[in-house]
Backbone and ligand atoms as CSV (ligand in chain L), in Angstrom:
chain,resi,resn,atom,element,x,y,z
A,1,MET,N,N,0.839,-1.217,0.000
A,1,MET,CA,C,0.000,0.000,0.000
A,1,MET,C,C,0.867,1.257,0.000
A,2,ALA,N,N,2.034,1.149,0.641
A,2,ALA,CA,C,2.893,2.326,0.799
A,2,ALA,C,C,3.251,2.963,-0.537
A,3,ASN,N,N,3.567,2.127,-1.574
A,3,ASN,CA,C,3.922,2.737,-2.856
A,3,ASN,C,C,2.872,2.511,-3.945
A,4,ARG,N,N,1.601,2.266,-3.519
A,4,ARG,CA,C,0.537,2.147,-4.517
A,4,ARG,C,C,-0.003,3.551,-4.821
A,5,SER,N,N,-0.253,3.837,-6.111
A,5,SER,CA,C,-0.686,5.199,-6.459
A,5,SER,C,C,-2.133,5.428,-6.047
A,6,LYS,N,N,-2.492,6.690,-5.847
A,6,LYS,CA,C,-3.855,7.085,-5.445
A,6,LYS,C,C,-4.889,6.589,-6.457
A,7,GLU,N,N,-4.494,6.545,-7.736
A,7,GLU,CA,C,-5.445,6.143,-8.795
A,7,GLU,C,C,-5.901,4.691,-8.666
A,8,ASP,N,N,-5.120,3.881,-7.937
A,8,ASP,CA,C,-5.471,2.460,-7.774
A,8,ASP,C,C,-6.515,2.246,-6.680
A,9,THR,N,N,-6.757,3.271,-5.872
A,9,THR,CA,C,-7.649,3.103,-4.721
A,9,THR,C,C,-9.116,3.165,-5.155
A,10,VAL,N,N,-9.877,2.139,-4.793
A,10,VAL,CA,C,-11.313,2.127,-5.113
A,10,VAL,C,C,-12.102,2.420,-3.843
A,11,LEU,N,N,-12.922,3.463,-3.892
A,11,LEU,CA,C,-13.760,3.798,-2.735
A,11,LEU,C,C,-15.133,3.181,-2.940
A,12,GLU,N,N,-15.484,2.229,-2.099
A,12,GLU,CA,C,-16.799,1.597,-2.238
A,12,GLU,C,C,-17.811,2.284,-1.350
A,13,ALA,N,N,-19.051,2.435,-1.865
A,13,ALA,CA,C,-20.129,3.048,-1.079
A,13,ALA,C,C,-20.401,2.172,0.131
A,14,LYS,N,N,-20.475,2.790,1.291
A,14,LYS,CA,C,-20.736,2.021,2.506
A,14,LYS,C,C,-22.165,2.313,2.961
A,15,LYS,N,N,-22.916,1.262,3.285
A,15,LYS,CA,C,-24.299,1.443,3.770
A,15,LYS,C,C,-24.283,2.215,5.082
A,16,SER,N,N,-25.106,3.296,5.146
A,16,SER,CA,C,-25.197,4.058,6.382
A,16,SER,C,C,-25.988,3.249,7.405
A,17,ARG,N,N,-25.510,3.240,8.667
A,17,ARG,CA,C,-26.224,2.492,9.702
A,17,ARG,C,C,-27.094,3.409,10.552
A,18,VAL,N,N,-27.102,4.703,10.218
A,18,VAL,CA,C,-27.950,5.619,10.992
A,18,VAL,C,C,-29.231,5.939,10.223
A,19,LYS,N,N,-30.354,5.908,10.965
A,19,LYS,CA,C,-31.650,6.242,10.355
A,19,LYS,C,C,-31.741,7.756,10.225
A,20,PRO,N,N,-32.437,8.258,9.203
A,20,PRO,CA,C,-32.661,9.707,9.158
A,20,PRO,C,C,-33.533,10.105,10.349
A,21,PRO,N,N,-33.363,11.335,10.878
A,21,PRO,CA,C,-34.150,11.719,12.055
A,21,PRO,C,C,-35.646,11.756,11.724
A,22,PRO,N,N,-36.502,11.401,12.697
A,22,PRO,CA,C,-37.942,11.401,12.427
A,22,PRO,C,C,-38.469,12.818,12.211
A,23,LEU,N,N,-39.552,12.927,11.464
A,23,LEU,CA,C,-40.193,14.220,11.212
A,23,LEU,C,C,-41.567,14.234,11.868
A,24,PHE,N,N,-41.993,15.429,12.240
A,24,PHE,CA,C,-43.268,15.589,12.943
A,24,PHE,C,C,-44.167,16.594,12.237
A,25,LYS,N,N,-45.452,16.209,12.075
A,25,LYS,CA,C,-46.458,17.131,11.536
A,25,LYS,C,C,-46.921,18.006,12.692
A,26,VAL,N,N,-46.980,19.309,12.461
A,26,VAL,CA,C,-47.577,20.213,13.451
A,26,VAL,C,C,-48.972,20.558,12.932
A,27,MET,N,N,-49.991,20.329,13.776
A,27,MET,CA,C,-51.381,20.507,13.357
A,27,MET,C,C,-52.131,21.457,14.288
A,28,ILE,N,N,-53.096,22.186,13.721
A,28,ILE,CA,C,-54.006,22.950,14.575
A,28,ILE,C,C,-55.390,22.305,14.484
A,29,LEU,N,N,-56.141,22.441,15.575
A,29,LEU,CA,C,-57.470,21.845,15.649
A,29,LEU,C,C,-58.532,22.939,15.654
A,30,ASN,N,N,-59.684,22.616,15.109
A,30,ASN,CA,C,-60.788,23.570,15.112
A,30,ASN,C,C,-61.401,23.671,16.513
A,31,ASP,N,N,-61.984,24.809,16.809
A,31,ASP,CA,C,-62.808,24.976,18.014
A,31,ASP,C,C,-63.850,26.035,17.684
A,32,ASP,N,N,-64.793,26.232,18.604
A,32,ASP,CA,C,-65.910,27.149,18.310
A,32,ASP,C,C,-65.634,28.595,18.717
A,33,TYR,N,N,-64.496,28.850,19.364
A,33,TYR,CA,C,-64.302,30.168,20.004
A,33,TYR,C,C,-63.164,31.025,19.441
A,34,THR,N,N,-62.089,30.384,18.976
A,34,THR,CA,C,-60.959,31.186,18.479
A,34,THR,C,C,-61.386,31.941,17.211
A,35,PRO,N,N,-61.203,33.260,17.175
A,35,PRO,CA,C,-61.603,34.016,15.981
A,35,PRO,C,C,-60.788,33.600,14.751
A,36,MET,N,N,-61.466,33.565,13.602
A,36,MET,CA,C,-60.791,33.194,12.343
A,36,MET,C,C,-59.575,34.081,12.096
A,37,GLU,N,N,-59.725,35.368,12.363
A,37,GLU,CA,C,-58.631,36.314,12.106
A,37,GLU,C,C,-57.392,35.980,12.955
A,38,PHE,N,N,-57.631,35.537,14.187
A,38,PHE,CA,C,-56.518,35.176,15.058
A,38,PHE,C,C,-55.766,33.958,14.505
A,39,VAL,N,N,-56.506,32.963,14.001
A,39,VAL,CA,C,-55.874,31.761,13.438
A,39,VAL,C,C,-55.030,32.143,12.213
A,40,VAL,N,N,-55.551,33.017,11.382
A,40,VAL,CA,C,-54.810,33.482,10.197
A,40,VAL,C,C,-53.503,34.152,10.641
A,41,LEU,N,N,-53.591,34.960,11.665
A,41,LEU,CA,C,-52.414,35.652,12.208
A,41,LEU,C,C,-51.361,34.664,12.709
A,42,VAL,N,N,-51.809,33.651,13.430
A,42,VAL,CA,C,-50.910,32.610,13.968
A,42,VAL,C,C,-50.185,31.891,12.821
A,43,LEU,N,N,-50.936,31.544,11.796
A,43,LEU,CA,C,-50.334,30.811,10.669
A,43,LEU,C,C,-49.310,31.678,9.928
A,44,GLN,N,N,-49.582,32.974,9.829
A,44,GLN,CA,C,-48.630,33.883,9.180
A,44,GLN,C,C,-47.386,34.062,10.050
A,45,GLN,N,N,-47.630,34.269,11.334
A,45,GLN,CA,C,-46.539,34.609,12.252
A,45,GLN,C,C,-45.605,33.437,12.550
A,46,PHE,N,N,-46.178,32.254,12.806
A,46,PHE,CA,C,-45.353,31.122,13.263
A,46,PHE,C,C,-45.029,30.109,12.166
A,47,PHE,N,N,-45.750,30.172,11.039
A,47,PHE,CA,C,-45.497,29.198,9.978
A,47,PHE,C,C,-45.149,29.881,8.653
A,48,SER,N,N,-44.850,31.164,8.725
A,48,SER,CA,C,-44.381,31.936,7.554
A,48,SER,C,C,-45.274,31.794,6.321
A,49,MET,N,N,-46.590,31.720,6.552
A,49,MET,CA,C,-47.503,31.635,5.401
A,49,MET,C,C,-47.893,33.044,4.951
A,50,THR,N,N,-48.239,33.150,3.674
A,50,THR,CA,C,-48.805,34.413,3.191
A,50,THR,C,C,-50.229,34.491,3.749
A,51,ARG,N,N,-50.825,35.674,3.672
A,51,ARG,CA,C,-52.191,35.850,4.152
A,51,ARG,C,C,-53.149,34.911,3.412
A,52,GLU,N,N,-52.900,34.732,2.120
A,52,GLU,CA,C,-53.758,33.876,1.283
A,52,GLU,C,C,-53.639,32.404,1.701
A,53,GLN,N,N,-52.387,31.929,1.866
A,53,GLN,CA,C,-52.168,30.535,2.313
A,53,GLN,C,C,-52.803,30.322,3.678
A,54,ALA,N,N,-52.564,31.271,4.579
A,54,ALA,CA,C,-53.058,31.155,5.953
A,54,ALA,C,C,-54.592,31.105,5.972
A,55,THR,N,N,-55.222,31.913,5.136
A,55,THR,CA,C,-56.687,31.933,5.077
A,55,THR,C,C,-57.228,30.590,4.566
A,56,GLN,N,N,-56.568,30.042,3.556
A,56,GLN,CA,C,-56.985,28.738,2.998
A,56,GLN,C,C,-56.897,27.634,4.044
A,57,ILE,N,N,-55.750,27.586,4.764
A,57,ILE,CA,C,-55.554,26.540,5.785
A,57,ILE,C,C,-56.573,26.730,6.917
A,58,MET,N,N,-56.757,27.977,7.361
A,58,MET,CA,C,-57.712,28.255,8.449
A,58,MET,C,C,-59.115,27.766,8.059
A,59,LEU,N,N,-59.549,28.077,6.826
A,59,LEU,CA,C,-60.899,27.667,6.391
A,59,LEU,C,C,-61.010,26.149,6.280
A,60,MET,N,N,-59.913,25.509,5.862
A,60,MET,CA,C,-59.879,24.050,5.771
A,60,MET,C,C,-60.048,23.444,7.166
A,61,VAL,N,N,-59.317,23.995,8.147
A,61,VAL,CA,C,-59.410,23.499,9.524
A,61,VAL,C,C,-60.818,23.757,10.079
A,62,HIS,N,N,-61.363,24.932,9.786
A,62,HIS,CA,C,-62.723,25.297,10.235
A,62,HIS,C,C,-63.745,24.281,9.717
A,63,ARG,N,N,-63.574,23.818,8.467
A,63,ARG,CA,C,-64.533,22.877,7.862
A,63,ARG,C,C,-64.250,21.431,8.219
A,64,GLU,N,N,-62.959,21.052,8.209
A,64,GLU,CA,C,-62.597,19.624,8.345
A,64,GLU,C,C,-62.240,19.216,9.776
A,65,GLY,N,N,-61.973,20.204,10.650
A,65,GLY,CA,C,-61.677,19.859,12.040
A,65,GLY,C,C,-60.217,19.953,12.414
A,66,MET,N,N,-59.325,19.734,11.443
A,66,MET,CA,C,-57.901,19.912,11.722
A,66,MET,C,C,-57.115,20.044,10.432
A,67,GLY,N,N,-55.893,20.538,10.557
A,67,GLY,CA,C,-55.063,20.716,9.370
A,67,GLY,C,C,-53.589,20.810,9.733
A,68,ILE,N,N,-52.750,20.461,8.757
A,68,ILE,CA,C,-51.293,20.463,8.964
A,68,ILE,C,C,-50.727,21.852,8.630
A,69,CYS,N,N,-49.941,22.372,9.568
A,69,CYS,CA,C,-49.296,23.690,9.376
A,69,CYS,C,C,-47.904,23.535,8.788
A,70,GLY,N,N,-47.262,22.392,9.051
A,70,GLY,CA,C,-45.914,22.163,8.540
A,70,GLY,C,C,-45.348,20.865,9.081
A,71,VAL,N,N,-44.203,20.440,8.522
A,71,VAL,CA,C,-43.528,19.204,8.945
A,71,VAL,C,C,-42.084,19.565,9.297
A,72,TYR,N,N,-41.633,19.163,10.507
A,72,TYR,CA,C,-40.339,19.613,11.029
A,72,TYR,C,C,-39.654,18.515,11.852
A,73,PRO,N,N,-38.336,18.659,12.068
A,73,PRO,CA,C,-37.663,17.788,13.037
A,73,PRO,C,C,-38.253,18.024,14.438
A,74,ARG,N,N,-38.025,17.068,15.341
A,74,ARG,CA,C,-38.683,17.096,16.657
A,74,ARG,C,C,-38.544,18.425,17.406
A,75,ASP,N,N,-37.305,18.960,17.507
A,75,ASP,CA,C,-37.105,20.170,18.320
A,75,ASP,C,C,-37.821,21.388,17.731
A,76,VAL,N,N,-37.825,21.487,16.414
A,76,VAL,CA,C,-38.504,22.624,15.768
A,76,VAL,C,C,-40.017,22.493,15.966
A,77,ALA,N,N,-40.547,21.275,15.781
A,77,ALA,CA,C,-41.991,21.032,15.955
A,77,ALA,C,C,-42.416,21.355,17.384
A,78,THR,N,N,-41.605,20.924,18.363
A,78,THR,CA,C,-41.903,21.178,19.777
A,78,THR,C,C,-41.990,22.678,20.044
A,79,THR,N,N,-41.030,23.421,19.504
A,79,THR,CA,C,-41.014,24.879,19.689
A,79,THR,C,C,-42.236,25.533,19.054
A,80,LYS,N,N,-42.617,25.106,17.857
A,80,LYS,CA,C,-43.804,25.671,17.175
A,80,LYS,C,C,-45.043,25.468,18.038
A,81,VAL,N,N,-45.225,24.228,18.538
A,81,VAL,CA,C,-46.403,23.922,19.358
A,81,VAL,C,C,-46.421,24.825,20.594
A,82,GLU,N,N,-45.278,24.926,21.273
A,82,GLU,CA,C,-45.192,25.766,22.485
A,82,GLU,C,C,-45.506,27.226,22.171
A,83,GLN,N,N,-44.954,27.721,21.070
A,83,GLN,CA,C,-45.184,29.129,20.691
A,83,GLN,C,C,-46.657,29.395,20.410
A,84,VAL,N,N,-47.288,28.499,19.655
A,84,VAL,CA,C,-48.696,28.710,19.277
A,84,VAL,C,C,-49.599,28.635,20.511
A,85,VAL,N,N,-49.353,27.625,21.362
A,85,VAL,CA,C,-50.200,27.455,22.547
A,85,VAL,C,C,-50.020,28.644,23.494
A,86,SER,N,N,-48.774,29.046,23.715
A,86,SER,CA,C,-48.490,30.157,24.625
A,86,SER,C,C,-49.094,31.476,24.109
A,87,PHE,N,N,-48.923,31.744,22.825
A,87,PHE,CA,C,-49.473,32.969,22.212
A,87,PHE,C,C,-51.009,32.967,22.305
A,88,SER,N,N,-51.611,31.804,22.062
A,88,SER,CA,C,-53.085,31.700,22.098
A,88,SER,C,C,-53.616,31.924,23.514
A,89,ARG,N,N,-52.961,31.315,24.502
A,89,ARG,CA,C,-53.419,31.490,25.895
A,89,ARG,C,C,-53.236,32.932,26.353
A,90,LYS,N,N,-52.129,33.536,25.922
A,90,LYS,CA,C,-51.861,34.928,26.273
A,90,LYS,C,C,-53.004,35.834,25.785
A,91,HIS,N,N,-53.573,35.454,24.645
A,91,HIS,CA,C,-54.695,36.231,24.087
A,91,HIS,C,C,-56.051,35.617,24.460
A,92,GLN,N,N,-56.012,34.674,25.380
A,92,GLN,CA,C,-57.215,34.037,25.932
A,92,GLN,C,C,-58.066,33.323,24.886
A,93,HIS,N,N,-57.374,32.650,23.949
A,93,HIS,CA,C,-58.075,31.824,22.964
A,93,HIS,C,C,-57.717,30.358,23.203
A,94,PRO,N,N,-58.680,29.455,22.968
A,94,PRO,CA,C,-58.423,28.031,23.268
A,94,PRO,C,C,-57.782,27.231,22.126
A,95,LEU,N,N,-57.293,27.924,21.106
A,95,LEU,CA,C,-56.703,27.239,19.938
A,95,LEU,C,C,-55.741,26.125,20.373
A,96,GLN,N,N,-55.926,24.940,19.803
A,96,GLN,CA,C,-55.061,23.800,20.131
A,96,GLN,C,C,-54.098,23.523,18.996
A,97,CYS,N,N,-52.863,23.214,19.369
A,97,CYS,CA,C,-51.817,22.895,18.390
A,97,CYS,C,C,-51.098,21.649,18.904
A,98,VAL,N,N,-50.967,20.641,18.053
A,98,VAL,CA,C,-50.368,19.360,18.470
A,98,VAL,C,C,-49.365,18.883,17.421
A,99,MET,N,N,-48.518,17.918,17.809
A,99,MET,CA,C,-47.579,17.332,16.849
A,99,MET,C,C,-47.699,15.818,16.847
A,100,GLU,N,N,-47.349,15.232,15.706
A,100,GLU,CA,C,-47.482,13.765,15.538
A,100,GLU,C,C,-46.417,13.305,14.549
A,101,GLU,N,N,-45.749,12.209,14.876
A,101,GLU,CA,C,-44.699,11.701,13.978
A,101,GLU,C,C,-45.296,11.297,12.633
A,102,THR,N,N,-44.563,11.610,11.563
A,102,THR,CA,C,-45.085,11.279,10.220
A,102,THR,C,C,-44.964,9.789,9.939
L,1,TYC,N1,N,-64.145,27.695,14.119
L,1,TYC,C1,C,-63.609,28.999,14.460
L,1,TYC,C2,C,-64.699,30.036,14.323
L,1,TYC,O1,O,-65.730,29.790,13.707
L,1,TYC,C3,C,-62.424,29.373,13.579
L,1,TYC,C4,C,-61.256,28.458,13.756
L,1,TYC,C5,C,-60.581,27.969,12.634
L,1,TYC,C6,C,-60.813,28.106,15.027
L,1,TYC,C7,C,-59.482,27.142,12.772
L,1,TYC,C8,C,-59.714,27.257,15.174
L,1,TYC,O2,O,-57.952,25.963,14.177
L,1,TYC,C9,C,-59.046,26.777,14.050
L,1,TYC,N2,N,-64.475,31.221,14.872
């Protein structure tokens, strides 16, 4: 090996033994009390949606009962849920936000 040229070396692909990190869906749930405008604001503020996207998702959740706001690694999803719940309680709205592994 000491005097073998670099061109003779074959690099074989090695199977990775690590799984990709799990991803989590962050979802909001419908309720009868949180104002539609507040939900639109939350989606714009915490999920970087345009007003149009946020309005579409809010109306979908209003009709269907729940909807996905985004998909993230565990720590990011956890932070989103905490931010939405804390902001909603601060404004005295019961909006629920949960996460679930994909
Ligand atoms: N259903 C609420 C209303 O009629 C609006 C709403 C939409 C609340 C989506 C929560 O996740 C929600 N004011």
